[in-house]
TORKOL-4160 file (C-alpha; in steps of 0.2 Angstrom, whole numbers, padded with zeros to 4 digits, m for minus):
458
<pt num="1" X="0642" Y="0062" Z="0132"/>
<pt num="2" X="0634" Y="0045" Z="0135"/>
<pt num="3" X="0616" Y="0053" Z="0136"/>
<pt num="4" X="0620" Y="0063" Z="0120"/>
<pt num="5" X="0625" Y="0048" Z="0110"/>
<pt num="6" X="0609" Y="0038" Z="0115"/>
<pt num="7" X="0598" Y="0053" Z="0110"/>
<pt num="8" X="0607" Y="0054" Z="0093"/>
<pt num="9" X="0604" Y="0035" Z="0091"/>
<pt num="10" X="0586" Y="0036" Z="0096"/>
<pt num="11" X="0583" Y="0051" Z="0084"/>
<pt num="12" X="0591" Y="0041" Z="0070"/>
<pt num="13" X="0580" Y="0026" Z="0073"/>
<pt num="14" X="0565" Y="0036" Z="0074"/>
<pt num="15" X="0570" Y="0044" Z="0057"/>
<pt num="16" X="0572" Y="0027" Z="0049"/>
<pt num="17" X="0555" Y="0021" Z="0055"/>
<pt num="18" X="0547" Y="0036" Z="0048"/>
<pt num="19" X="0555" Y="0034" Z="0032"/>
<pt num="20" X="0550" Y="0016" Z="0031"/>
<pt num="21" X="0532" Y="0020" Z="0035"/>
<pt num="22" X="0532" Y="0034" Z="0021"/>
<pt num="23" X="0538" Y="0021" Z="0009"/>
<pt num="24" X="0525" Y="0009" Z="0013"/>
<pt num="25" X="0509" Y="0020" Z="0015"/>
<pt num="26" X="0499" Y="0024" Z="m0001"/>
<pt num="27" X="0494" Y="0042" Z="m0002"/>
<pt num="28" X="0477" Y="0047" Z="0005"/>
<pt num="29" X="0469" Y="0045" Z="m0012"/>
<pt num="30" X="0472" Y="0026" Z="m0012"/>
<pt num="31" X="0466" Y="0022" Z="0006"/>
<pt num="32" X="0449" Y="0014" Z="0008"/>
<pt num="33" X="0435" Y="0026" Z="0007"/>
<pt num="34" X="0416" Y="0026" Z="0004"/>
<pt num="35" X="0420" Y="0029" Z="m0015"/>
<pt num="36" X="0408" Y="0017" Z="m0024"/>
<pt num="37" X="0420" Y="0012" Z="m0038"/>
<pt num="38" X="0438" Y="0013" Z="m0043"/>
<pt num="39" X="0436" Y="0004" Z="m0060"/>
<pt num="40" X="0451" Y="0005" Z="m0072"/>
<pt num="41" X="0450" Y="0011" Z="m0090"/>
<pt num="42" X="0451" Y="m0002" Z="m0103"/>
<pt num="43" X="0462" Y="0000" Z="m0118"/>
<pt num="44" X="0450" Y="0003" Z="m0132"/>
<pt num="45" X="0461" Y="m0004" Z="m0145"/>
<pt num="46" X="0466" Y="m0020" Z="m0136"/>
<pt num="47" X="0449" Y="m0024" Z="m0128"/>
<pt num="48" X="0437" Y="m0016" Z="m0141"/>
<pt num="49" X="0428" Y="m0006" Z="m0129"/>
<pt num="50" X="0427" Y="0013" Z="m0124"/>
<pt num="51" X="0437" Y="0018" Z="m0108"/>
<pt num="52" X="0428" Y="0025" Z="m0093"/>
<pt num="53" X="0436" Y="0042" Z="m0096"/>
<pt num="54" X="0428" Y="0050" Z="m0080"/>
<pt num="55" X="0435" Y="0038" Z="m0068"/>
<pt num="56" X="0450" Y="0048" Z="m0062"/>
<pt num="57" X="0452" Y="0037" Z="m0046"/>
<pt num="58" X="0457" Y="0022" Z="m0056"/>
<pt num="59" X="0469" Y="0031" Z="m0067"/>
<pt num="60" X="0477" Y="0038" Z="m0051"/>
<pt num="61" X="0478" Y="0020" Z="m0044"/>
<pt num="62" X="0486" Y="0013" Z="m0059"/>
<pt num="63" X="0499" Y="0028" Z="m0059"/>
<pt num="64" X="0502" Y="0024" Z="m0040"/>
<pt num="65" X="0506" Y="0006" Z="m0044"/>
<pt num="66" X="0518" Y="0011" Z="m0058"/>
<pt num="67" X="0527" Y="0024" Z="m0047"/>
<pt num="68" X="0529" Y="0012" Z="m0033"/>
<pt num="69" X="0536" Y="m0002" Z="m0044"/>
<pt num="70" X="0548" Y="0011" Z="m0052"/>
<pt num="71" X="0554" Y="0016" Z="m0035"/>
<pt num="72" X="0556" Y="m0002" Z="m0029"/>
<pt num="73" X="0544" Y="0000" Z="m0014"/>
<pt num="74" X="0528" Y="m0010" Z="m0009"/>
<pt num="75" X="0512" Y="m0002" Z="m0011"/>
<pt num="76" X="0503" Y="m0004" Z="0006"/>
<pt num="77" X="0484" Y="m0005" Z="0006"/>
<pt num="78" X="0477" Y="0000" Z="0023"/>
<pt num="79" X="0461" Y="m0009" Z="0030"/>
<pt num="80" X="0446" Y="m0007" Z="0019"/>
<pt num="81" X="0437" Y="m0011" Z="0003"/>
<pt num="82" X="0445" Y="m0006" Z="m0014"/>
<pt num="83" X="0433" Y="m0008" Z="m0029"/>
<pt num="84" X="0444" Y="m0010" Z="m0044"/>
<pt num="85" X="0445" Y="m0018" Z="m0061"/>
<pt num="86" X="0457" Y="m0019" Z="m0076"/>
<pt num="87" X="0473" Y="m0016" Z="m0068"/>
<pt num="88" X="0490" Y="m0021" Z="m0076"/>
<pt num="89" X="0504" Y="m0024" Z="m0065"/>
<pt num="90" X="0522" Y="m0018" Z="m0071"/>
<pt num="91" X="0538" Y="m0026" Z="m0067"/>
<pt num="92" X="0543" Y="m0026" Z="m0048"/>
<pt num="93" X="0525" Y="m0023" Z="m0042"/>
<pt num="94" X="0523" Y="m0027" Z="m0024"/>
<pt num="95" X="0506" Y="m0025" Z="m0016"/>
<pt num="96" X="0503" Y="m0029" Z="0002"/>
<pt num="97" X="0490" Y="m0025" Z="0015"/>
<pt num="98" X="0483" Y="m0031" Z="0032"/>
<pt num="99" X="0478" Y="m0049" Z="0031"/>
<pt num="100" X="0459" Y="m0051" Z="0030"/>
<pt num="101" X="0456" Y="m0033" Z="0031"/>
<pt num="102" X="0463" Y="m0025" Z="0015"/>
<pt num="103" X="0450" Y="m0031" Z="0002"/>
<pt num="104" X="0452" Y="m0029" Z="m0017"/>
<pt num="105" X="0434" Y="m0031" Z="m0025"/>
<pt num="106" X="0432" Y="m0034" Z="m0043"/>
<pt num="107" X="0419" Y="m0023" Z="m0051"/>
<pt num="108" X="0418" Y="m0032" Z="m0068"/>
<pt num="109" X="0421" Y="m0025" Z="m0085"/>
<pt num="110" X="0435" Y="m0037" Z="m0091"/>
<pt num="111" X="0449" Y="m0042" Z="m0078"/>
<pt num="112" X="0456" Y="m0038" Z="m0061"/>
<pt num="113" X="0475" Y="m0041" Z="m0061"/>
<pt num="114" X="0486" Y="m0045" Z="m0076"/>
<pt num="115" X="0504" Y="m0045" Z="m0080"/>
<pt num="116" X="0514" Y="m0050" Z="m0094"/>
<pt num="117" X="0533" Y="m0053" Z="m0098"/>
<pt num="118" X="0540" Y="m0045" Z="m0082"/>
<pt num="119" X="0553" Y="m0051" Z="m0070"/>
<pt num="120" X="0544" Y="m0050" Z="m0053"/>
<pt num="121" X="0526" Y="m0048" Z="m0046"/>
<pt num="122" X="0522" Y="m0050" Z="m0027"/>
<pt num="123" X="0505" Y="m0050" Z="m0019"/>
<pt num="124" X="0504" Y="m0052" Z="0000"/>
<pt num="125" X="0492" Y="m0051" Z="0014"/>
<pt num="126" X="0477" Y="m0045" Z="0004"/>
<pt num="127" X="0459" Y="m0052" Z="0000"/>
<pt num="128" X="0455" Y="m0053" Z="m0018"/>
<pt num="129" X="0436" Y="m0055" Z="m0021"/>
<pt num="130" X="0429" Y="m0058" Z="m0039"/>
<pt num="131" X="0411" Y="m0058" Z="m0033"/>
<pt num="132" X="0407" Y="m0071" Z="m0046"/>
<pt num="133" X="0407" Y="m0057" Z="m0059"/>
<pt num="134" X="0409" Y="m0059" Z="m0077"/>
<pt num="135" X="0427" Y="m0060" Z="m0084"/>
<pt num="136" X="0431" Y="m0054" Z="m0102"/>
<pt num="137" X="0433" Y="m0067" Z="m0115"/>
<pt num="138" X="0452" Y="m0063" Z="m0115"/>
<pt num="139" X="0453" Y="m0066" Z="m0097"/>
<pt num="140" X="0455" Y="m0084" Z="m0090"/>
<pt num="141" X="0457" Y="m0080" Z="m0072"/>
<pt num="142" X="0454" Y="m0067" Z="m0059"/>
<pt num="143" X="0473" Y="m0066" Z="m0056"/>
<pt num="144" X="0482" Y="m0070" Z="m0073"/>
<pt num="145" X="0500" Y="m0068" Z="m0075"/>
<pt num="146" X="0510" Y="m0073" Z="m0091"/>
<pt num="147" X="0529" Y="m0074" Z="m0093"/>
<pt num="148" X="0533" Y="m0068" Z="m0076"/>
<pt num="149" X="0550" Y="m0074" Z="m0070"/>
<pt num="150" X="0546" Y="m0074" Z="m0051"/>
<pt num="151" X="0528" Y="m0073" Z="m0045"/>
<pt num="152" X="0525" Y="m0073" Z="m0026"/>
<pt num="153" X="0507" Y="m0074" Z="m0019"/>
<pt num="154" X="0508" Y="m0076" Z="0000"/>
<pt num="155" X="0495" Y="m0076" Z="0014"/>
<pt num="156" X="0481" Y="m0070" Z="0002"/>
<pt num="157" X="0463" Y="m0075" Z="0001"/>
<pt num="158" X="0457" Y="m0076" Z="m0017"/>
<pt num="159" X="0438" Y="m0080" Z="m0019"/>
<pt num="160" X="0423" Y="m0079" Z="m0031"/>
<pt num="161" X="0431" Y="m0081" Z="m0048"/>
<pt num="162" X="0419" Y="m0085" Z="m0063"/>
<pt num="163" X="0434" Y="m0095" Z="m0071"/>
<pt num="164" X="0451" Y="m0100" Z="m0063"/>
<pt num="165" X="0456" Y="m0090" Z="m0047"/>
<pt num="166" X="0474" Y="m0089" Z="m0052"/>
<pt num="167" X="0482" Y="m0093" Z="m0069"/>
<pt num="168" X="0501" Y="m0093" Z="m0071"/>
<pt num="169" X="0508" Y="m0097" Z="m0088"/>
<pt num="170" X="0526" Y="m0098" Z="m0091"/>
<pt num="171" X="0530" Y="m0092" Z="m0074"/>
<pt num="172" X="0541" Y="m0096" Z="m0059"/>
<pt num="173" X="0539" Y="m0092" Z="m0041"/>
<pt num="174" X="0528" Y="m0098" Z="m0027"/>
<pt num="175" X="0510" Y="m0098" Z="m0020"/>
<pt num="176" X="0510" Y="m0101" Z="m0002"/>
<pt num="177" X="0499" Y="m0099" Z="0014"/>
<pt num="178" X="0484" Y="m0093" Z="0004"/>
<pt num="179" X="0466" Y="m0098" Z="0004"/>
<pt num="180" X="0458" Y="m0100" Z="m0013"/>
<pt num="181" X="0440" Y="m0104" Z="m0015"/>
<pt num="182" X="0424" Y="m0103" Z="m0025"/>
<pt num="183" X="0432" Y="m0103" Z="m0042"/>
<pt num="184" X="0421" Y="m0108" Z="m0057"/>
<pt num="185" X="0435" Y="m0118" Z="m0065"/>
<pt num="186" X="0451" Y="m0122" Z="m0054"/>
<pt num="187" X="0459" Y="m0114" Z="m0039"/>
<pt num="188" X="0476" Y="m0113" Z="m0046"/>
<pt num="189" X="0480" Y="m0117" Z="m0065"/>
<pt num="190" X="0499" Y="m0117" Z="m0068"/>
<pt num="191" X="0504" Y="m0120" Z="m0086"/>
<pt num="192" X="0521" Y="m0121" Z="m0093"/>
<pt num="193" X="0528" Y="m0116" Z="m0077"/>
<pt num="194" X="0547" Y="m0117" Z="m0072"/>
<pt num="195" X="0550" Y="m0123" Z="m0054"/>
<pt num="196" X="0534" Y="m0117" Z="m0047"/>
<pt num="197" X="0531" Y="m0121" Z="m0028"/>
<pt num="198" X="0513" Y="m0122" Z="m0022"/>
<pt num="199" X="0515" Y="m0125" Z="m0003"/>
<pt num="200" X="0504" Y="m0123" Z="0012"/>
<pt num="201" X="0488" Y="m0117" Z="0004"/>
<pt num="202" X="0469" Y="m0121" Z="0006"/>
<pt num="203" X="0460" Y="m0124" Z="m0010"/>
<pt num="204" X="0442" Y="m0128" Z="m0009"/>
<pt num="205" X="0424" Y="m0127" Z="m0016"/>
<pt num="206" X="0430" Y="m0126" Z="m0034"/>
<pt num="207" X="0420" Y="m0131" Z="m0050"/>
<pt num="208" X="0432" Y="m0142" Z="m0060"/>
<pt num="209" X="0449" Y="m0143" Z="m0051"/>
<pt num="210" X="0459" Y="m0139" Z="m0036"/>
<pt num="211" X="0478" Y="m0137" Z="m0041"/>
<pt num="212" X="0482" Y="m0140" Z="m0059"/>
<pt num="213" X="0500" Y="m0141" Z="m0065"/>
<pt num="214" X="0499" Y="m0143" Z="m0084"/>
<pt num="215" X="0510" Y="m0141" Z="m0100"/>
<pt num="216" X="0505" Y="m0139" Z="m0118"/>
<pt num="217" X="0518" Y="m0151" Z="m0123"/>
<pt num="218" X="0526" Y="m0165" Z="m0112"/>
<pt num="219" X="0542" Y="m0158" Z="m0105"/>
<pt num="220" X="0551" Y="m0155" Z="m0088"/>
<pt num="221" X="0542" Y="m0144" Z="m0076"/>
<pt num="222" X="0550" Y="m0147" Z="m0059"/>
<pt num="223" X="0535" Y="m0141" Z="m0049"/>
<pt num="224" X="0533" Y="m0145" Z="m0030"/>
<pt num="225" X="0515" Y="m0146" Z="m0023"/>
<pt num="226" X="0517" Y="m0149" Z="m0004"/>
<pt num="227" X="0507" Y="m0147" Z="0012"/>
<pt num="228" X="0491" Y="m0141" Z="0004"/>
<pt num="229" X="0474" Y="m0144" Z="0010"/>
<pt num="230" X="0462" Y="m0147" Z="m0005"/>
<pt num="231" X="0444" Y="m0151" Z="m0003"/>
<pt num="232" X="0426" Y="m0151" Z="m0010"/>
<pt num="233" X="0431" Y="m0151" Z="m0029"/>
<pt num="234" X="0417" Y="m0154" Z="m0041"/>
<pt num="235" X="0416" Y="m0159" Z="m0059"/>
<pt num="236" X="0404" Y="m0146" Z="m0066"/>
<pt num="237" X="0409" Y="m0149" Z="m0084"/>
<pt num="238" X="0408" Y="m0168" Z="m0083"/>
<pt num="239" X="0420" Y="m0180" Z="m0092"/>
<pt num="240" X="0429" Y="m0196" Z="m0086"/>
<pt num="241" X="0443" Y="m0188" Z="m0077"/>
<pt num="242" X="0447" Y="m0171" Z="m0086"/>
<pt num="243" X="0438" Y="m0162" Z="m0072"/>
<pt num="244" X="0435" Y="m0165" Z="m0053"/>
<pt num="245" X="0453" Y="m0169" Z="m0048"/>
<pt num="246" X="0461" Y="m0161" Z="m0032"/>
<pt num="247" X="0478" Y="m0161" Z="m0039"/>
<pt num="248" X="0481" Y="m0164" Z="m0057"/>
<pt num="249" X="0498" Y="m0166" Z="m0066"/>
<pt num="250" X="0497" Y="m0166" Z="m0085"/>
<pt num="251" X="0512" Y="m0168" Z="m0097"/>
<pt num="252" X="0523" Y="m0161" Z="m0083"/>
<pt num="253" X="0539" Y="m0171" Z="m0079"/>
<pt num="254" X="0549" Y="m0171" Z="m0063"/>
<pt num="255" X="0534" Y="m0165" Z="m0052"/>
<pt num="256" X="0534" Y="m0169" Z="m0033"/>
<pt num="257" X="0516" Y="m0170" Z="m0024"/>
<pt num="258" X="0519" Y="m0174" Z="m0006"/>
<pt num="259" X="0511" Y="m0172" Z="0011"/>
<pt num="260" X="0494" Y="m0165" Z="0005"/>
<pt num="261" X="0477" Y="m0168" Z="0013"/>
<pt num="262" X="0465" Y="m0170" Z="m0001"/>
<pt num="263" X="0446" Y="m0175" Z="0002"/>
<pt num="264" X="0429" Y="m0175" Z="m0006"/>
<pt num="265" X="0434" Y="m0174" Z="m0024"/>
<pt num="266" X="0422" Y="m0179" Z="m0038"/>
<pt num="267" X="0435" Y="m0189" Z="m0047"/>
<pt num="268" X="0453" Y="m0191" Z="m0041"/>
<pt num="269" X="0463" Y="m0184" Z="m0026"/>
<pt num="270" X="0479" Y="m0184" Z="m0036"/>
<pt num="271" X="0480" Y="m0188" Z="m0054"/>
<pt num="272" X="0496" Y="m0188" Z="m0065"/>
<pt num="273" X="0492" Y="m0189" Z="m0084"/>
<pt num="274" X="0507" Y="m0191" Z="m0095"/>
<pt num="275" X="0519" Y="m0185" Z="m0082"/>
<pt num="276" X="0536" Y="m0194" Z="m0080"/>
<pt num="277" X="0546" Y="m0195" Z="m0065"/>
<pt num="278" X="0532" Y="m0190" Z="m0054"/>
<pt num="279" X="0533" Y="m0193" Z="m0035"/>
<pt num="280" X="0517" Y="m0195" Z="m0025"/>
<pt num="281" X="0520" Y="m0198" Z="m0007"/>
<pt num="282" X="0514" Y="m0195" Z="0010"/>
<pt num="283" X="0497" Y="m0189" Z="0005"/>
<pt num="284" X="0480" Y="m0191" Z="0014"/>
<pt num="285" X="0466" Y="m0195" Z="0001"/>
<pt num="286" X="0449" Y="m0196" Z="0008"/>
<pt num="287" X="0432" Y="m0199" Z="m0001"/>
<pt num="288" X="0437" Y="m0199" Z="m0019"/>
<pt num="289" X="0423" Y="m0201" Z="m0031"/>
<pt num="290" X="0434" Y="m0211" Z="m0043"/>
<pt num="291" X="0452" Y="m0218" Z="m0042"/>
<pt num="292" X="0461" Y="m0209" Z="m0027"/>
<pt num="293" X="0478" Y="m0209" Z="m0035"/>
<pt num="294" X="0480" Y="m0211" Z="m0054"/>
<pt num="295" X="0496" Y="m0212" Z="m0064"/>
<pt num="296" X="0491" Y="m0214" Z="m0082"/>
<pt num="297" X="0495" Y="m0213" Z="m0101"/>
<pt num="298" X="0512" Y="m0209" Z="m0108"/>
<pt num="299" X="0523" Y="m0209" Z="m0092"/>
<pt num="300" X="0540" Y="m0217" Z="m0088"/>
<pt num="301" X="0544" Y="m0217" Z="m0069"/>
<pt num="302" X="0533" Y="m0214" Z="m0055"/>
<pt num="303" X="0534" Y="m0217" Z="m0036"/>
<pt num="304" X="0518" Y="m0219" Z="m0026"/>
<pt num="305" X="0523" Y="m0221" Z="m0008"/>
<pt num="306" X="0516" Y="m0220" Z="0010"/>
<pt num="307" X="0499" Y="m0213" Z="0005"/>
<pt num="308" X="0483" Y="m0215" Z="0016"/>
<pt num="309" X="0468" Y="m0219" Z="0005"/>
<pt num="310" X="0451" Y="m0220" Z="0014"/>
<pt num="311" X="0435" Y="m0221" Z="0003"/>
<pt num="312" X="0436" Y="m0221" Z="m0016"/>
<pt num="313" X="0430" Y="m0231" Z="m0030"/>
<pt num="314" X="0447" Y="m0237" Z="m0034"/>
<pt num="315" X="0463" Y="m0235" Z="m0023"/>
<pt num="316" X="0479" Y="m0233" Z="m0035"/>
<pt num="317" X="0480" Y="m0236" Z="m0053"/>
<pt num="318" X="0496" Y="m0237" Z="m0064"/>
<pt num="319" X="0488" Y="m0238" Z="m0081"/>
<pt num="320" X="0489" Y="m0237" Z="m0100"/>
<pt num="321" X="0504" Y="m0248" Z="m0105"/>
<pt num="322" X="0496" Y="m0248" Z="m0122"/>
<pt num="323" X="0501" Y="m0229" Z="m0123"/>
<pt num="324" X="0518" Y="m0230" Z="m0115"/>
<pt num="325" X="0513" Y="m0229" Z="m0097"/>
<pt num="326" X="0527" Y="m0239" Z="m0087"/>
<pt num="327" X="0540" Y="m0240" Z="m0074"/>
<pt num="328" X="0533" Y="m0237" Z="m0056"/>
<pt num="329" X="0535" Y="m0241" Z="m0038"/>
<pt num="330" X="0520" Y="m0243" Z="m0027"/>
<pt num="331" X="0525" Y="m0246" Z="m0009"/>
<pt num="332" X="0519" Y="m0243" Z="0009"/>
<pt num="333" X="0502" Y="m0237" Z="0005"/>
<pt num="334" X="0486" Y="m0240" Z="0015"/>
<pt num="335" X="0470" Y="m0242" Z="0005"/>
<pt num="336" X="0453" Y="m0246" Z="0013"/>
<pt num="337" X="0434" Y="m0244" Z="0012"/>
<pt num="338" X="0432" Y="m0244" Z="m0007"/>
<pt num="339" X="0416" Y="m0245" Z="m0016"/>
<pt num="340" X="0408" Y="m0252" Z="m0032"/>
<pt num="341" X="0400" Y="m0236" Z="m0037"/>
<pt num="342" X="0409" Y="m0223" Z="m0048"/>
<pt num="343" X="0405" Y="m0208" Z="m0058"/>
<pt num="344" X="0404" Y="m0218" Z="m0075"/>
<pt num="345" X="0403" Y="m0236" Z="m0081"/>
<pt num="346" X="0421" Y="m0242" Z="m0083"/>
<pt num="347" X="0428" Y="m0257" Z="m0093"/>
<pt num="348" X="0432" Y="m0268" Z="m0078"/>
<pt num="349" X="0422" Y="m0260" Z="m0064"/>
<pt num="350" X="0426" Y="m0251" Z="m0048"/>
<pt num="351" X="0431" Y="m0258" Z="m0031"/>
<pt num="352" X="0449" Y="m0262" Z="m0035"/>
<pt num="353" X="0463" Y="m0259" Z="m0022"/>
<pt num="354" X="0479" Y="m0257" Z="m0033"/>
<pt num="355" X="0480" Y="m0259" Z="m0052"/>
<pt num="356" X="0496" Y="m0260" Z="m0062"/>
<pt num="357" X="0502" Y="m0265" Z="m0079"/>
<pt num="358" X="0521" Y="m0264" Z="m0083"/>
<pt num="359" X="0538" Y="m0263" Z="m0075"/>
<pt num="360" X="0531" Y="m0260" Z="m0058"/>
<pt num="361" X="0535" Y="m0265" Z="m0040"/>
<pt num="362" X="0520" Y="m0267" Z="m0028"/>
<pt num="363" X="0527" Y="m0270" Z="m0011"/>
<pt num="364" X="0522" Y="m0267" Z="0007"/>
<pt num="365" X="0505" Y="m0261" Z="0004"/>
<pt num="366" X="0489" Y="m0265" Z="0014"/>
<pt num="367" X="0472" Y="m0266" Z="0006"/>
<pt num="368" X="0457" Y="m0269" Z="0016"/>
<pt num="369" X="0439" Y="m0268" Z="0010"/>
<pt num="370" X="0440" Y="m0270" Z="m0009"/>
<pt num="371" X="0423" Y="m0276" Z="m0015"/>
<pt num="372" X="0430" Y="m0282" Z="m0032"/>
<pt num="373" X="0448" Y="m0286" Z="m0033"/>
<pt num="374" X="0462" Y="m0282" Z="m0020"/>
<pt num="375" X="0475" Y="m0282" Z="m0034"/>
<pt num="376" X="0473" Y="m0281" Z="m0053"/>
<pt num="377" X="0489" Y="m0286" Z="m0062"/>
<pt num="378" X="0488" Y="m0282" Z="m0080"/>
<pt num="379" X="0474" Y="m0280" Z="m0092"/>
<pt num="380" X="0472" Y="m0292" Z="m0107"/>
<pt num="381" X="0489" Y="m0293" Z="m0115"/>
<pt num="382" X="0496" Y="m0277" Z="m0106"/>
<pt num="383" X="0506" Y="m0285" Z="m0093"/>
<pt num="384" X="0525" Y="m0285" Z="m0091"/>
<pt num="385" X="0537" Y="m0287" Z="m0077"/>
<pt num="386" X="0527" Y="m0285" Z="m0061"/>
<pt num="387" X="0534" Y="m0289" Z="m0044"/>
<pt num="388" X="0521" Y="m0291" Z="m0031"/>
<pt num="389" X="0528" Y="m0295" Z="m0014"/>
<pt num="390" X="0524" Y="m0293" Z="0005"/>
<pt num="391" X="0507" Y="m0285" Z="0003"/>
<pt num="392" X="0492" Y="m0288" Z="0015"/>
<pt num="393" X="0475" Y="m0290" Z="0006"/>
<pt num="394" X="0460" Y="m0292" Z="0017"/>
<pt num="395" X="0441" Y="m0292" Z="0014"/>
<pt num="396" X="0442" Y="m0292" Z="m0005"/>
<pt num="397" X="0430" Y="m0302" Z="m0016"/>
<pt num="398" X="0445" Y="m0308" Z="m0025"/>
<pt num="399" X="0463" Y="m0305" Z="m0018"/>
<pt num="400" X="0473" Y="m0304" Z="m0034"/>
<pt num="401" X="0467" Y="m0305" Z="m0052"/>
<pt num="402" X="0481" Y="m0308" Z="m0064"/>
<pt num="403" X="0480" Y="m0307" Z="m0083"/>
<pt num="404" X="0483" Y="m0323" Z="m0092"/>
<pt num="405" X="0476" Y="m0317" Z="m0109"/>
<pt num="406" X="0486" Y="m0321" Z="m0124"/>
<pt num="407" X="0501" Y="m0310" Z="m0125"/>
<pt num="408" X="0502" Y="m0306" Z="m0107"/>
<pt num="409" X="0520" Y="m0305" Z="m0099"/>
<pt num="410" X="0527" Y="m0310" Z="m0083"/>
<pt num="411" X="0523" Y="m0307" Z="m0065"/>
<pt num="412" X="0530" Y="m0313" Z="m0048"/>
<pt num="413" X="0518" Y="m0314" Z="m0034"/>
<pt num="414" X="0526" Y="m0320" Z="m0018"/>
<pt num="415" X="0525" Y="m0318" Z="0001"/>
<pt num="416" X="0509" Y="m0310" Z="0001"/>
<pt num="417" X="0495" Y="m0312" Z="0014"/>
<pt num="418" X="0477" Y="m0315" Z="0008"/>
<pt num="419" X="0463" Y="m0315" Z="0021"/>
<pt num="420" X="0444" Y="m0316" Z="0019"/>
<pt num="421" X="0445" Y="m0317" Z="0000"/>
<pt num="422" X="0429" Y="m0328" Z="m0003"/>
<pt num="423" X="0430" Y="m0330" Z="m0022"/>
<pt num="424" X="0449" Y="m0334" Z="m0022"/>
<pt num="425" X="0466" Y="m0327" Z="m0017"/>
<pt num="426" X="0475" Y="m0327" Z="m0034"/>
<pt num="427" X="0465" Y="m0330" Z="m0050"/>
<pt num="428" X="0469" Y="m0329" Z="m0068"/>
<pt num="429" X="0458" Y="m0318" Z="m0080"/>
<pt num="430" X="0457" Y="m0315" Z="m0098"/>
<pt num="431" X="0450" Y="m0297" Z="m0098"/>
<pt num="432" X="0435" Y="m0298" Z="m0086"/>
<pt num="433" X="0433" Y="m0317" Z="m0088"/>
<pt num="434" X="0439" Y="m0328" Z="m0075"/>
<pt num="435" X="0448" Y="m0343" Z="m0083"/>
<pt num="436" X="0458" Y="m0352" Z="m0069"/>
<pt num="437" X="0455" Y="m0359" Z="m0052"/>
<pt num="438" X="0465" Y="m0355" Z="m0037"/>
<pt num="439" X="0483" Y="m0351" Z="m0041"/>
<pt num="440" X="0489" Y="m0346" Z="m0023"/>
<pt num="441" X="0494" Y="m0364" Z="m0017"/>
<pt num="442" X="0507" Y="m0369" Z="m0031"/>
<pt num="443" X="0504" Y="m0359" Z="m0046"/>
<pt num="444" X="0499" Y="m0367" Z="m0063"/>
<pt num="445" X="0511" Y="m0375" Z="m0075"/>
<pt num="446" X="0500" Y="m0369" Z="m0089"/>
<pt num="447" X="0506" Y="m0351" Z="m0086"/>
<pt num="448" X="0525" Y="m0352" Z="m0085"/>
<pt num="449" X="0526" Y="m0333" Z="m0086"/>
<pt num="450" X="0519" Y="m0332" Z="m0068"/>
<pt num="451" X="0529" Y="m0335" Z="m0052"/>
<pt num="452" X="0518" Y="m0338" Z="m0038"/>
<pt num="453" X="0526" Y="m0344" Z="m0021"/>
<pt num="454" X="0525" Y="m0343" Z="m0002"/>
<pt num="455" X="0508" Y="m0333" Z="m0001"/>
<pt num="456" X="0498" Y="m0336" Z="0014"/>
<pt num="457" X="0479" Y="m0338" Z="0012"/>
<pt num="458" X="0467" Y="m0338" Z="0027"/>
């Protein structure tokens, strides 16, 4: 009886395994084959072109995707190369393959993957190669999803897009463990998303941006961008910061950017423009062409903490009080090896360790090797409520430049260490003009808005 029971159990397990395999495997017609092309038909009304009526393979592939989504089973792509274009993914599409071996290659003629106003789309374990082929004017990315509640892109490789590699608009979900490279625009363009998570990816060799979290209008976004490796990001379209950023937050509130490794970006490693309540912490920022970490324009609330910055034109900038930028904490950062050279000619110049303007605490930071100023406090009249304490500034031409221009507000500069600051430890400026002598010893009665005490200069 015992042997009979074991035999029945074994048969049941074998039956379950066979059923699972049948559900995963695509029919023979969809397996990789020497077929030269599996291009899809383009809707002649929507895209104003004639369909490839003779391409029955593509019609069958689209039908297979539709049937698998209706059945609620993943479509499995065995190893091989699949040449396709113009595929529309229905709700509950799940396409998976063998990592590095199941390759979907775009053949041109419009777009590769698109989906709109569906609940869930999942792509995993596949290579998506755009071959740098032309994308239609209506297509902004090789993989473009709009209005998808839950997008999952996991363990994929996406390369060779003429525009963005991935564009997600009004989507939620996650992109993780994927390699995204060679995009003409950005690797990941997430706009108007809802609680999107971008984690553990490598994004590199892109023309204008790495990971972009944007909104059309300033609002809560709640994205999390963590543990990514972003490198070699160019600024092919030029500008003064619109392009060339490793991670860029624009008008998106409540975003966390943490523990990323960002290097060799034409402009900024991490740039937050008009994003309130942004947290930028624990990142490695190497060899940035402009400011390594930038928090600018109309924001309220920013934490910039425990980042390592080595090699940049400027280290950290908390800017644009004139347009509402205020309320930040800059603590525990290490900034070194800055340069006077940048990608354009700025108002004040490059080579500045930390700059801030309003309602900001600057504490416990180390700045070494700032060829202009270690600290820049305020800009003209744009100075209010800065507390600068417990920092170490070494090898800076001027340790701290504080604005004493007409209309400038208060600053507390206490208990800092300044070493090897040949032109002065703490000096007062009106815009770029030095107007005081050394203030580090006992302050200056002419500027009662400044509290300068207990700083050590050597």
